[in-house]
Phi, psi and omega in degrees: 000129184285160180297325181297319180293320179298316180296321179297315180297316179298320180295319178296317179298317180297320179296317179295322179296317178295318179298318178296323178294326181290331181249005183275191187293345181256007177295139183248155177216153181274137173277133182306139182299325181292335174286316181293331186260010178305156176275145176205150178266111181251150176269091183283328181252105184225162177276002179239157178289329179231129181237127180239125179242110180265127181217116181064237182256017177226161169228146178251125185242137176231118183246124167276111190286155183239035175116335180285148180238351180235131184226139179242133182239122178208159174239150182245143176213184179296335181273000180114199182268147176222153183286155173270125178280125182237159177208174178051049183278138176222147172230129180245123176293160177304333180275002177099350178297136186247137172244143175272171184299323181290346177269358178256166177270098182236128179225160181221127174252186179285354182238344183199159170250130183244131178241129174241129181247156185284341185214128182280007180249008181267206182230131181247136178224144175201166177242137181221159180278154174212172179275178186288338182219020181211142179213146173240117181257122183282134179275073185282344182215147178275145178146199180276144182238139172234128179236120175264114177290161175302147181303133179083005179252156186218158162236165179127337177275122185302324185275337188250349186216165176206142179223130176219133002283166177278193179081024180259162172250156185223144174207161179257132171242097189069237178256017180250125175273130182245131179251139181234136167241124180293325180212127181201144171219015179260162171295144179252128180248128184231130166240121184229172187218158173294140184301328179292333180296332177301313181287323177297320181297310181287332173295321177295317178298318180296313180295321177296320178296319179295320178296316179296319179295319178297319177296320179298315180296318181299309182288332175295319178295319178299316180295317179296320179296319178295321179295319179294321179296320180293322179295317179296319179296320179294319178295324180292320178297317179296324180292319179297327180287000000 
């Protein structure tokens, strides 16, 4: 095989490798600037280092950073990792100067969204989608966390909800349940329910219990009646003898 043919084969292999990389799991794409620069109402002044406000199918997150400047956002499923779609991104310097999302270094691949900020001592905010009764909050910074559940939603019922990590405190502010962690740096997983579902659930259990109890009484009476009938029949046979 001539050197020219070897070089040609190597060049083709290298081209295919580059092409595969461009469409592979590490391929990056730009998020439209109008998405990154959307307007959103964030709670910049909070009693917690991290404040999460869940409303409908989105949550708004505000992180007081603790030195890190690069953050990766992804979700995991059976099919692997996928990026978190974000919008309305803001970064606030310690002196109060604000940058919009298009002024930051933000990229998205098929497996993750990466945010780079200029200073690890500022505050990062963004909005992301979530489902109607479940949310995953990324632990991008260590410190105290406050999570406001959607209005009228609750956690606390063992059968209808789940919260991880544990060790949180809870209180009601109007019709909003607020969860607090004094210290956390892990992802937070939440399954919550409408407060009315609590009563529907126990109403269903009660009605099911009543139906079962009624069925038990009915068949118990049938069994007792059959037993009495057998005793009378047995006594009649003995009398005939």
